[in-house]
N, C-alpha and C positions, 0 to 999 in steps of 0.2 A: 406276419413274417415278411421282411423286406425282400425285394427282388429288383432286378434290372430289366429294362425293355428297350428294344431298338427304336430309335426315333426318326432318323433321317441321314442322308448322305451329306458329308461335309466336303464340298467341292474343292475348297482350298487345301484341306489336309488330305483329301482323297481317302477318307475313312468313314465308316459308319459311326454315328454318334448315339449314345445311350443316355438314359436317365434312370435314376433310382426312385423306387416307390417305397413309402414307409408309412406306418400308422402314426397319426397325430394324437395329441393328448385327448382330443374329443372323440376319437375313434374313426374319424374320416381319414382318407388317404391323401398324403402329401407327395410332392415330387421334387426332385433336385437334379439339375443337369450340369452343375459345375462344382468343383471342389473349393476348398477354402482360398486357394490362390487364383480362382477364376478360370481354371482350365477345364474344358469339356471332358466328359467321360467318353473314351473311345473303345472301351471293352465292357461287356455286360458285367463281368466280375467286379471291375472297379466301381461301377455304378451301384451294384448290389451291396458291396462292402461299405461304401460311404453311407448308403441309406440305412444299413444295419446299425452303424455307429449312431445315427440320429435316433433310431428306436431305443438304443441303450440310454441315450441322453434323456429321452422321454420317461423311461422307467426310473431313472435316477433324479428326475425333476430338475435337470440342468439344461433342458432342451431350449435352443434358440432357433426359431423358425427362420430359415434363409429368406423367405419372402418378406418378413418384416424388415430385414436389413436392406431391402431394395428402396426404402424411403430415401429420397435425396436429402442431403444434409440441410438444405435450405428449409425443408418442411420440418425436420427435427428441431432446428433452431427456433422456429415459431412456437413449437410445443414447449420446448425447454424454457424459453424466456418467461412463459406464463407460470412456471413452477418455482423459479428461484425467489428467495426471500432475502434480499440484501438492502443495504442503505441506498439512498438516491444517487450518491456519487459512484458507488460500486456498480449500480445498475447502468448508469450512464457509460462508465468505462467498459463494461462488458459489451454493451451494444456497439460502441465505437470499435473495439477490437474485432468483433465479429464482422462488422460492416466493412472495415478498411483492410483487414488482413486475412481473416479466416474464410469468409464466404467467397471472396474473389478467387481463391485457390481451390476450395473444396465444396462450395455450395452446390454444384451440379452433380457431384459424385454421390453415389448411394452410401449410406452409413456403413453398410457391411462390406463395402469394397475399398475402404480406406486402409492402406497397408502401413505397417511400421516402417518399411523402406521408404515409401513415398513421403511419410511424415518426417523422417530423418533428413532426407534431401531438402525438403522445404525449410526445416528448422535451421539447417546449416546456412542456407541462403539468407534467411531472416536475420540470423546473428551477424552476418557479414554486412548487412545494410543498415542495421539499427543498433542502438545502444543495448548493452546487456540487460539493463533494467526493463526496457520496453519489450525486448524479445522474451525475457522471462515471463512477463505478465501476459503476453499473447499466448505463449505456450501453455501457461498455467490455465488460462481460460479454455483453451482447446482441450486440455487434459481433463478438466472438470466436465466439459460438455460430453466427451466421449465416455467418461466413467459413468455418467448418468445414462448414456445409451446402453451400456453393458447392464446396468441395474434394471433398465426397462426391457431387457432381452431383445434389443435390436441387433446385437452382435455378442460374440462370446468373450472377447478380450478388448483391452484398451490399446489402440495402436500408438498412443502417445507415451513415450517412455517416462517413467517416474524419475524424480530427481535422485532417488537412491538406487535406481537399478544400474547394473553394470553397463558401461558404455564402451564401444569399440573406438579405436582411433588413437591419436597421439595423447600421451599423458599431459594433463594440464593441472599443475598444482593449484590448490585452493587459493583464490586471490586474497591478498592481504587486506585487512580492514583499512580503508583509506579515509574513513569519515573523520572530519576535523572536530576535535574537542577543544572547547575554550576553557581557560582557567577563570576563576572569579574576577581576577584583575582585568583580563581581556574583555570579559563581559561588561565590566564597568566602563572601559574605554569605548566599546561599541555603543553603549547606552549614552555616553556623553556626546558622541557624534550625533546620535539621534536627537538629543536635546538641542544641539546647535542647529540642526536642520529643521525640526518640526515641533520642538517644544517638549513640555513635561510628559505629555501622554505617550510619545514615542519612547522616551527614556524609561517610563514606568513599565511599558509593555515588554521591553527587552529584559529588564530586571525581573519582572514577574514570571516571564517564561523560564528564565534560567533558574530561579529559586523556588518554583513550584513544579516544574516539569510538565505543566499543562500545555496542550496543543493550542495553536493560535485560534483555531475555530472554537475551542472550549472557552478561552478567555473572552472572545468576542461575544459570547452568549451569556456572560455573567451580568446579572442585574445588580443594581446598587443594594437591594435588600438581601442579596446573597453573600454579602460581606459582613463578618462579625469582627470588627477591628478592635474592640475592647476586650482585653484579656481578663476574664473573671476567674481564672484559676485553671482553665483547661486550654489555654492558648487562644490567640486570635485565629480566625478561620476564614477561608475562602471556599465557597461551595460551588463546584462546577457540576451542574446537573444536565446541561445540554451542550450542543455545539451548533454554530451557525454555518449554514451552507446555502448555496444557490440550488434551488429545486425548481425546475421548469422556468428558469429566468427570474425567480423571486428569492429574495433574501429570507430564509426560513430557519427556524429553530427545530432541530430534530434531536432524538435521544443521543446521549454521549456515545462515542465509539465503544463497541462491545458492551453496551449498557453499563459503562464504568462510571456513572455519576458518583461523585464522592466529595467529602469535605476534607480540606487539608489544613493542618496547623501551619501557620506562616511565622517566620521570625519577626521580632519586634520592629526592626528597621523597615521591613516591607509593609507592615501594618501602618506605620507612620507615613510612609511614602504614599500609600493608597488614600489615606485621609487627606493628604494635600491634593491628590488628583481629584477626589470627590468634591473638595471645596472649590476647585477651579471649574468643575463641570456640574454645578449644583442643580442645573435644570435638566440634566440628562438622566434617563432611567437606567443607562448602561454604565458599568464600571469602567470599561475601556471604549474609547471612541476614536473616530478619525481626528486628525489635527484640528479641524474646524468644528468638531462637535457632532458630526453625523455618525451613522452606523459604521463600525469598523470593517473595512474591506481590505482583503489582502490578495490581490490579483497580480497579473503579469507586470503592470505598470509600477506597482509598489516594489516588486523585486528589482526592477531596473532603476527606478528613480530614487528609491529610499534605501532598501536593504544593501544593495551592492555598494553604493557610496559610503554607507556607514562602516563597511568592512574594508573596502578597497580604496577609499578616499575619493575625493572629487576636486577637480581643478577650480580655482576661482574664476568668476566671470563678471565682466562689466555689464553695463546696460546694453541689451541686444534686442532690437526691434520692439522697444517699449517694455521688455521684461526687466524686472529689477535686477540690480547687481547682487551677487551672492559671494560669500566668502568660500575659501577652499576648505576641504576636509582632509585631514591626514589619514592615510591607511593605518590599520592596526597590524603590527608585525606578528607573525606566527599563526594567523587564522585565515590565511588565504584559502578560499574555497568553502568557508563555513556557510552553511545554510541555516535559515531560521529554525528548522527542526533539529539542527545540531545543538541548539541550546537545551532542548529536552534530553538529548543524549548526554550532554555535558552534566546535566543535573543527576542523571542515573550514575554516571561515573563518580561524581562527588560522593554520592551516598555509599557507593561500593567502597571507595577509598577510606571512608570514615568507619567502615565495618559495621553498619547497621544490620539488624536481622533481615534476612531475605524476605520474609513475609511482609514486614513493614515497608520495605523498599518497593516491592511489586505492587502492593496495595496503593501506595502513593502514586505510582506510575499508571494505575488503572488496569493492571494485569491481574489475572487469577492464577494462583499456584495450582498445578495439576497433581493428581495422585494423592498418596497418603499425606505428603507434606502439606498439601492444600487443605486437607480435612482436619489435621490436628494442630496446625500452626495458626496463631491468632495475634493480631496487632493490639497492643495495649496503649493506654494514654501515655504511660511512661516512655514507651518507644517513640511515640510521635513527638513528645516534648523534647526528647533528646535530639531528634532530627532537627527540630526548629532551633535548638540551642547551638548545634554545630554549624548550621547554616548561618546563624548570626555571627559566629566566630569567623567563618569564611568571608563574610561581608566586611567585617571590621579589618581583617587582614588585607583585603583587597584595597582598602583606602590608604594603606601605608605607601609612601612614595618608594618607587623602585629606582635605585641609583646605580646599579651595577650592569644595566643593560638598556638598550634602546627600546622604546615602546611603540614609537610611530615611525613609519617610513617617510620618505620625502614627499612633499606636497606635489601632486600631479600637475604637470604643466598644462596650460590652456591648449586647446586643440590646434590653434594657429602656430604655437611654438613647438609642437611635438615634431621631432624629426621623422622623416619617412624613409 
Protein backbone atom coordinates (compact mmCIF):
# COMPACT_ATOMS: atom_id res chain seq x y z
CA UNK A 1 0.00 0.00 0.00
CA UNK A 2 1.52 3.33 -1.04
CA UNK A 3 2.14 5.96 1.61
CA UNK A 4 3.85 9.32 2.09
CA UNK A 5 6.55 10.28 4.58
CA UNK A 6 8.18 13.50 5.70
CA UNK A 7 11.74 14.00 4.45
CA UNK A 8 13.11 17.43 5.33
CA UNK A 9 12.64 21.16 5.55
CA UNK A 10 12.81 23.18 2.33
CA UNK A 11 14.51 26.40 3.40
CA UNK A 12 13.71 28.24 0.19
CA UNK A 13 10.02 27.32 0.11
CA UNK A 14 9.80 27.29 3.96
CA UNK A 15 7.82 24.05 3.83
CA UNK A 16 8.26 20.42 4.74
CA UNK A 17 9.04 18.14 1.81
CA UNK A 18 7.58 14.64 1.45
CA UNK A 19 8.24 11.58 -0.63
CA UNK A 20 5.95 8.79 -1.73
CA UNK A 21 6.75 5.11 -1.18
CA UNK A 22 5.31 2.37 -3.41
CA UNK A 23 5.83 -1.30 -4.28
CA UNK A 24 8.02 -2.02 -7.33
CA UNK A 25 7.32 -4.93 -9.70
CA UNK A 26 9.94 -7.05 -7.90
CA UNK A 27 8.28 -6.49 -4.52
CA UNK A 28 10.82 -4.03 -3.13
CA UNK A 29 9.94 -0.48 -2.10
CA UNK A 30 10.59 2.46 -4.39
CA UNK A 31 10.41 6.15 -3.62
CA UNK A 32 9.53 9.29 -5.51
CA UNK A 33 10.06 12.89 -4.36
CA UNK A 34 8.87 14.90 -7.42
CA UNK A 35 5.90 14.83 -9.74
CA UNK A 36 5.93 14.65 -13.56
CA UNK A 37 6.69 18.37 -13.84
CA UNK A 38 9.65 18.16 -11.46
CA UNK A 39 7.86 19.84 -8.53
CA UNK A 40 8.57 18.50 -5.00
CA UNK A 41 5.76 17.17 -2.82
CA UNK A 42 4.90 19.56 -0.01
CA UNK A 43 2.07 17.53 1.54
CA UNK A 44 1.89 13.92 2.65
CA UNK A 45 -1.31 13.46 0.71
CA UNK A 46 0.15 14.60 -2.62
CA UNK A 47 3.15 12.29 -2.17
CA UNK A 48 0.91 9.34 -1.22
CA UNK A 49 -1.49 9.83 -4.13
CA UNK A 50 1.31 10.07 -6.66
CA UNK A 51 2.90 6.90 -5.25
CA UNK A 52 -0.48 5.16 -5.37
CA UNK A 53 -0.73 6.02 -9.08
CA UNK A 54 2.64 4.36 -9.66
CA UNK A 55 1.40 1.20 -7.92
CA UNK A 56 -1.62 1.19 -10.23
CA UNK A 57 0.79 1.39 -13.19
CA UNK A 58 2.71 -1.58 -11.75
CA UNK A 59 -0.47 -3.68 -11.62
CA UNK A 60 -1.42 -2.61 -15.15
CA UNK A 61 2.12 -3.35 -16.34
CA UNK A 62 2.55 0.20 -17.66
CA UNK A 63 4.94 1.24 -14.90
CA UNK A 64 7.89 3.49 -15.76
CA UNK A 65 10.40 3.75 -12.93
CA UNK A 66 11.23 7.43 -12.34
CA UNK A 67 14.77 6.41 -11.41
CA UNK A 68 15.39 5.03 -14.90
CA UNK A 69 14.46 8.41 -16.35
CA UNK A 70 17.34 10.01 -14.48
CA UNK A 71 19.78 8.69 -17.09
CA UNK A 72 21.38 11.67 -18.90
CA UNK A 73 20.51 11.81 -22.57
CA UNK A 74 24.20 11.44 -23.43
CA UNK A 75 24.23 7.97 -21.86
CA UNK A 76 20.98 6.98 -23.55
CA UNK A 77 22.37 8.05 -26.94
CA UNK A 78 25.38 5.73 -26.47
CA UNK A 79 23.01 2.84 -25.76
CA UNK A 80 20.62 3.77 -28.57
CA UNK A 81 23.27 4.02 -31.28
CA UNK A 82 24.23 0.40 -30.62
CA UNK A 83 20.67 -0.75 -31.32
CA UNK A 84 19.80 1.01 -34.59
CA UNK A 85 20.19 -0.90 -37.84
CA UNK A 86 20.39 1.54 -40.74
CA UNK A 87 22.55 2.07 -43.81
CA UNK A 88 26.01 3.66 -43.55
CA UNK A 89 24.88 7.08 -44.78
CA UNK A 90 21.88 7.14 -42.43
CA UNK A 91 24.09 6.12 -39.52
CA UNK A 92 26.50 8.92 -40.36
CA UNK A 93 23.67 11.48 -40.60
CA UNK A 94 22.17 10.36 -37.27
CA UNK A 95 25.51 10.77 -35.52
CA UNK A 96 26.09 14.23 -37.02
CA UNK A 97 22.62 15.46 -36.01
CA UNK A 98 23.14 14.15 -32.50
CA UNK A 99 26.60 15.62 -32.18
CA UNK A 100 25.90 19.03 -33.71
CA UNK A 101 22.32 19.82 -32.65
CA UNK A 102 20.72 17.45 -30.15
CA UNK A 103 23.42 16.68 -27.58
CA UNK A 104 24.67 20.28 -27.16
CA UNK A 105 21.13 21.23 -26.13
CA UNK A 106 19.90 18.14 -24.29
CA UNK A 107 22.89 15.89 -23.56
CA UNK A 108 23.25 16.90 -19.89
CA UNK A 109 19.51 16.63 -19.13
CA UNK A 110 17.93 13.45 -17.78
CA UNK A 111 15.77 11.57 -20.27
CA UNK A 112 12.75 11.79 -17.99
CA UNK A 113 13.09 15.54 -17.48
CA UNK A 114 12.86 16.60 -21.13
CA UNK A 115 9.53 18.41 -21.45
CA UNK A 116 7.29 19.05 -24.49
CA UNK A 117 7.46 22.80 -23.76
CA UNK A 118 11.25 22.81 -23.76
CA UNK A 119 11.34 20.83 -27.00
CA UNK A 120 8.84 23.20 -28.64
CA UNK A 121 10.96 26.25 -27.75
CA UNK A 122 14.11 24.55 -29.07
CA UNK A 123 12.36 23.43 -32.27
CA UNK A 124 11.13 26.95 -32.95
CA UNK A 125 14.67 28.32 -32.65
CA UNK A 126 16.03 25.50 -34.81
CA UNK A 127 13.59 26.29 -37.60
CA UNK A 128 14.51 29.97 -37.50
CA UNK A 129 18.22 29.22 -37.93
CA UNK A 130 18.22 26.38 -40.45
CA UNK A 131 16.43 25.20 -43.57
CA UNK A 132 13.13 23.37 -43.24
CA UNK A 133 14.58 20.14 -44.59
CA UNK A 134 17.51 20.15 -42.16
CA UNK A 135 15.33 21.08 -39.17
CA UNK A 136 12.82 18.35 -40.09
CA UNK A 137 15.59 15.76 -40.17
CA UNK A 138 17.01 16.81 -36.80
CA UNK A 139 13.56 16.79 -35.18
CA UNK A 140 12.80 13.41 -36.75
CA UNK A 141 15.99 11.92 -35.28
CA UNK A 142 15.18 13.35 -31.85
CA UNK A 143 11.61 12.02 -32.09
CA UNK A 144 12.84 8.51 -32.92
CA UNK A 145 15.41 8.67 -30.11
CA UNK A 146 12.74 9.59 -27.55
CA UNK A 147 10.20 7.10 -28.93
CA UNK A 148 12.72 4.33 -28.28
CA UNK A 149 13.23 5.74 -24.78
CA UNK A 150 9.49 5.30 -24.19
CA UNK A 151 9.66 1.72 -25.50
CA UNK A 152 12.57 1.05 -23.14
CA UNK A 153 10.48 2.46 -20.25
CA UNK A 154 12.82 5.35 -19.51
CA UNK A 155 9.81 7.66 -19.60
CA UNK A 156 6.07 7.43 -20.18
CA UNK A 157 5.57 9.67 -23.21
CA UNK A 158 7.41 11.16 -26.15
CA UNK A 159 8.06 14.91 -25.60
CA UNK A 160 8.74 15.48 -29.31
CA UNK A 161 5.44 16.19 -31.04
CA UNK A 162 4.57 13.94 -33.97
CA UNK A 163 4.03 15.47 -37.39
CA UNK A 164 0.33 14.58 -37.27
CA UNK A 165 -0.36 15.85 -33.77
CA UNK A 166 -2.31 19.05 -33.22
CA UNK A 167 -0.05 22.07 -32.94
CA UNK A 168 -0.76 25.42 -31.32
CA UNK A 169 0.19 28.71 -32.92
CA UNK A 170 -0.44 30.50 -36.15
CA UNK A 171 -2.01 28.58 -38.99
CA UNK A 172 0.47 27.69 -41.67
CA UNK A 173 -0.92 26.23 -44.89
CA UNK A 174 0.78 23.20 -46.28
CA UNK A 175 3.65 24.42 -48.47
CA UNK A 176 3.22 23.95 -52.18
CA UNK A 177 5.36 21.41 -53.96
CA UNK A 178 8.20 23.47 -55.39
CA UNK A 179 10.18 20.59 -56.87
CA UNK A 180 11.18 21.27 -60.46
CA UNK A 181 10.09 18.63 -62.98
CA UNK A 182 11.74 18.41 -66.40
CA UNK A 183 10.08 17.46 -69.67
CA UNK A 184 11.79 14.90 -71.95
CA UNK A 185 12.90 17.74 -74.23
CA UNK A 186 14.46 19.66 -71.33
CA UNK A 187 16.25 16.50 -70.23
CA UNK A 188 17.67 16.16 -73.74
CA UNK A 189 18.95 19.75 -73.67
CA UNK A 190 20.59 19.24 -70.26
CA UNK A 191 22.21 16.05 -71.53
CA UNK A 192 23.54 17.86 -74.60
CA UNK A 193 25.13 20.45 -72.32
CA UNK A 194 26.74 17.55 -70.46
CA UNK A 195 27.97 16.14 -73.76
CA UNK A 196 29.60 19.47 -74.64
CA UNK A 197 31.27 19.73 -71.24
CA UNK A 198 32.41 16.18 -70.44
CA UNK A 199 31.57 13.88 -73.31
CA UNK A 200 29.33 10.91 -73.94
CA UNK A 201 29.34 9.44 -70.43
CA UNK A 202 27.86 12.60 -68.88
CA UNK A 203 25.25 12.69 -71.64
CA UNK A 204 24.31 9.05 -71.09
CA UNK A 205 24.13 9.46 -67.32
CA UNK A 206 21.54 12.23 -67.55
CA UNK A 207 19.45 10.32 -70.08
CA UNK A 208 19.66 7.05 -68.13
CA UNK A 209 18.63 8.74 -64.87
CA UNK A 210 15.58 10.33 -66.45
CA UNK A 211 14.45 7.25 -68.41
CA UNK A 212 15.01 4.62 -65.69
CA UNK A 213 14.30 6.61 -62.51
CA UNK A 214 17.38 5.07 -60.90
CA UNK A 215 19.32 7.01 -58.29
CA UNK A 216 22.82 8.23 -59.18
CA UNK A 217 24.30 5.89 -56.56
CA UNK A 218 22.48 2.93 -58.14
CA UNK A 219 23.73 3.80 -61.64
CA UNK A 220 27.28 4.19 -60.31
CA UNK A 221 27.20 0.61 -58.97
CA UNK A 222 26.07 -1.08 -62.20
CA UNK A 223 28.64 -3.46 -63.70
CA UNK A 224 28.89 -4.10 -67.41
CA UNK A 225 27.58 -7.65 -66.95
CA UNK A 226 24.41 -6.25 -65.38
CA UNK A 227 23.31 -4.85 -68.74
CA UNK A 228 21.20 -6.96 -71.10
CA UNK A 229 21.11 -4.74 -74.16
CA UNK A 230 19.88 -7.32 -76.69
CA UNK A 231 16.09 -7.68 -76.75
CA UNK A 232 15.24 -11.38 -77.03
CA UNK A 233 11.52 -10.84 -76.67
CA UNK A 234 11.27 -9.60 -73.10
CA UNK A 235 12.96 -6.25 -73.60
CA UNK A 236 16.49 -4.97 -73.02
CA UNK A 237 17.22 -4.65 -69.31
CA UNK A 238 19.41 -2.87 -66.84
CA UNK A 239 19.88 -4.57 -63.45
CA UNK A 240 20.40 -2.27 -60.45
CA UNK A 241 21.33 -4.51 -57.52
CA UNK A 242 23.49 -2.24 -55.37
CA UNK A 243 24.35 1.40 -54.75
CA UNK A 244 27.75 3.04 -54.42
CA UNK A 245 28.46 5.05 -51.28
CA UNK A 246 31.39 6.28 -49.26
CA UNK A 247 31.69 4.17 -46.09
CA UNK A 248 34.46 5.19 -43.68
CA UNK A 249 36.12 7.16 -46.47
CA UNK A 250 36.12 4.26 -48.96
CA UNK A 251 34.07 3.90 -52.11
CA UNK A 252 31.92 0.87 -51.36
CA UNK A 253 29.00 -1.05 -52.82
CA UNK A 254 26.11 -1.67 -50.44
CA UNK A 255 22.61 -3.07 -50.89
CA UNK A 256 20.19 -0.93 -52.87
CA UNK A 257 18.10 1.47 -50.81
CA UNK A 258 15.20 -0.32 -49.06
CA UNK A 259 16.56 -3.60 -50.51
CA UNK A 260 15.02 -2.50 -53.81
CA UNK A 261 17.41 -4.23 -56.20
CA UNK A 262 15.55 -4.69 -59.47
CA UNK A 263 15.81 -5.22 -63.21
CA UNK A 264 14.20 -2.63 -65.46
CA UNK A 265 13.17 -2.91 -69.08
CA UNK A 266 14.64 0.04 -70.97
CA UNK A 267 13.47 1.55 -74.27
CA UNK A 268 15.40 0.63 -77.45
CA UNK A 269 17.05 4.06 -77.85
CA UNK A 270 18.61 3.79 -74.35
CA UNK A 271 19.91 0.29 -75.05
CA UNK A 272 21.59 1.62 -78.21
CA UNK A 273 23.07 4.56 -76.31
CA UNK A 274 24.50 2.25 -73.64
CA UNK A 275 26.08 0.07 -76.33
CA UNK A 276 27.91 3.14 -77.57
CA UNK A 277 29.02 4.00 -74.04
CA UNK A 278 30.25 0.43 -73.45
CA UNK A 279 32.22 0.47 -76.68
CA UNK A 280 33.89 3.73 -75.67
CA UNK A 281 34.89 2.33 -72.25
CA UNK A 282 35.69 -1.24 -73.27
CA UNK A 283 38.32 -1.62 -70.52
CA UNK A 284 36.05 -0.57 -67.64
CA UNK A 285 34.06 -3.02 -65.50
CA UNK A 286 31.51 -0.30 -64.77
CA UNK A 287 28.62 0.77 -66.96
CA UNK A 288 28.97 4.43 -65.95
CA UNK A 289 32.29 6.06 -65.20
CA UNK A 290 33.81 9.45 -64.55
CA UNK A 291 34.69 11.47 -67.71
CA UNK A 292 38.24 10.06 -67.73
CA UNK A 293 37.20 6.48 -67.01
CA UNK A 294 37.53 6.21 -63.21
CA UNK A 295 34.88 5.38 -60.64
CA UNK A 296 31.83 7.58 -60.89
CA UNK A 297 31.85 10.12 -58.04
CA UNK A 298 29.14 12.64 -57.40
CA UNK A 299 30.19 15.04 -54.64
CA UNK A 300 30.04 18.75 -53.96
CA UNK A 301 32.53 19.66 -56.70
CA UNK A 302 30.48 17.84 -59.31
CA UNK A 303 27.36 19.79 -58.37
CA UNK A 304 29.26 23.08 -58.61
CA UNK A 305 31.45 22.41 -61.63
CA UNK A 306 29.22 20.17 -63.73
CA UNK A 307 25.55 19.90 -62.79
CA UNK A 308 24.79 23.57 -62.18
CA UNK A 309 26.47 24.74 -65.45
CA UNK A 310 24.53 22.05 -67.34
CA UNK A 311 21.29 23.59 -66.08
CA UNK A 312 22.12 27.25 -65.44
CA UNK A 313 24.74 27.74 -68.16
CA UNK A 314 28.37 28.81 -68.01
CA UNK A 315 30.21 31.81 -69.38
CA UNK A 316 32.98 31.28 -71.97
CA UNK A 317 36.55 31.59 -70.70
CA UNK A 318 39.85 32.22 -72.38
CA UNK A 319 43.21 30.83 -71.32
CA UNK A 320 43.64 31.66 -67.62
CA UNK A 321 46.87 30.85 -65.73
CA UNK A 322 47.65 27.97 -68.03
CA UNK A 323 44.09 26.55 -67.98
CA UNK A 324 42.63 25.79 -71.38
CA UNK A 325 40.00 28.03 -72.90
CA UNK A 326 36.46 26.73 -72.78
CA UNK A 327 33.26 27.53 -74.59
CA UNK A 328 30.14 28.92 -73.02
CA UNK A 329 27.11 26.81 -72.07
CA UNK A 330 23.63 28.26 -72.49
CA UNK A 331 21.14 27.79 -69.64
CA UNK A 332 18.04 25.66 -70.16
CA UNK A 333 14.87 27.67 -69.73
CA UNK A 334 12.16 26.41 -67.39
CA UNK A 335 14.25 24.15 -65.13
CA UNK A 336 16.01 26.64 -62.90
CA UNK A 337 16.60 24.94 -59.55
CA UNK A 338 16.39 21.40 -60.94
CA UNK A 339 18.51 18.95 -58.94
CA UNK A 340 19.83 15.60 -60.21
CA UNK A 341 17.31 13.74 -58.05
CA UNK A 342 14.65 15.77 -59.85
CA UNK A 343 15.27 13.58 -62.90
CA UNK A 344 14.04 10.60 -60.88
CA UNK A 345 10.97 12.59 -59.84
CA UNK A 346 10.43 13.57 -63.48
CA UNK A 347 10.48 9.91 -64.48
CA UNK A 348 7.74 9.14 -61.94
CA UNK A 349 5.63 12.04 -63.26
CA UNK A 350 5.98 10.79 -66.83
CA UNK A 351 4.80 7.32 -65.84
CA UNK A 352 1.83 8.78 -63.98
CA UNK A 353 0.91 11.02 -66.92
CA UNK A 354 0.92 7.99 -69.22
CA UNK A 355 -1.52 6.17 -66.91
CA UNK A 356 0.50 3.05 -66.16
CA UNK A 357 -0.72 0.70 -63.39
CA UNK A 358 0.40 1.89 -59.96
CA UNK A 359 1.99 -1.43 -59.05
CA UNK A 360 4.22 -1.33 -62.14
CA UNK A 361 5.18 2.30 -61.52
CA UNK A 362 6.06 1.80 -57.85
CA UNK A 363 8.01 -1.38 -58.56
CA UNK A 364 10.02 0.41 -61.22
CA UNK A 365 10.78 3.19 -58.72
CA UNK A 366 11.92 0.64 -56.13
CA UNK A 367 8.96 1.19 -53.81
CA UNK A 368 6.70 -1.42 -52.21
CA UNK A 369 2.93 -1.01 -52.22
CA UNK A 370 1.40 -1.30 -48.76
CA UNK A 371 -1.75 -3.05 -47.59
CA UNK A 372 -4.12 -5.18 -49.64
CA UNK A 373 -3.10 -3.48 -52.88
CA UNK A 374 0.50 -4.59 -52.35
CA UNK A 375 -0.60 -8.18 -51.70
CA UNK A 376 -2.92 -8.63 -54.68
CA UNK A 377 -1.36 -6.37 -57.34
CA UNK A 378 1.39 -7.76 -59.55
CA UNK A 379 3.52 -6.42 -62.38
CA UNK A 380 3.42 -8.34 -65.64
CA UNK A 381 5.79 -8.39 -68.60
CA UNK A 382 3.11 -6.70 -70.71
CA UNK A 383 3.02 -3.78 -68.27
CA UNK A 384 6.80 -3.41 -68.38
CA UNK A 385 6.94 -3.55 -72.17
CA UNK A 386 4.23 -0.91 -72.41
CA UNK A 387 6.24 1.38 -70.12
CA UNK A 388 9.33 0.92 -72.31
CA UNK A 389 7.28 1.56 -75.45
CA UNK A 390 5.81 4.81 -74.12
CA UNK A 391 9.23 5.97 -72.91
CA UNK A 392 10.54 5.35 -76.42
CA UNK A 393 7.71 7.53 -77.73
CA UNK A 394 8.59 10.31 -75.31
CA UNK A 395 12.21 10.16 -76.47
CA UNK A 396 11.29 10.37 -80.15
CA UNK A 397 8.96 13.28 -79.42
CA UNK A 398 11.77 15.10 -77.55
CA UNK A 399 13.97 14.99 -80.66
CA UNK A 400 11.54 17.04 -82.72
CA UNK A 401 12.51 20.72 -83.02
CA UNK A 402 10.56 23.23 -80.97
CA UNK A 403 9.84 26.32 -83.04
CA UNK A 404 7.21 28.15 -80.99
CA UNK A 405 9.25 28.97 -77.90
CA UNK A 406 12.79 29.70 -76.74
CA UNK A 407 14.73 26.77 -75.30
CA UNK A 408 17.92 28.45 -74.13
CA UNK A 409 18.58 31.55 -72.10
CA UNK A 410 21.28 34.08 -72.99
CA UNK A 411 24.87 32.97 -72.66
CA UNK A 412 26.22 34.10 -69.25
CA UNK A 413 28.74 36.91 -69.49
CA UNK A 414 32.32 36.34 -68.26
CA UNK A 415 32.91 37.44 -64.67
CA UNK A 416 34.94 40.45 -65.74
CA UNK A 417 32.00 41.74 -67.82
CA UNK A 418 29.29 41.13 -65.25
CA UNK A 419 27.88 44.37 -63.87
CA UNK A 420 28.05 44.86 -60.11
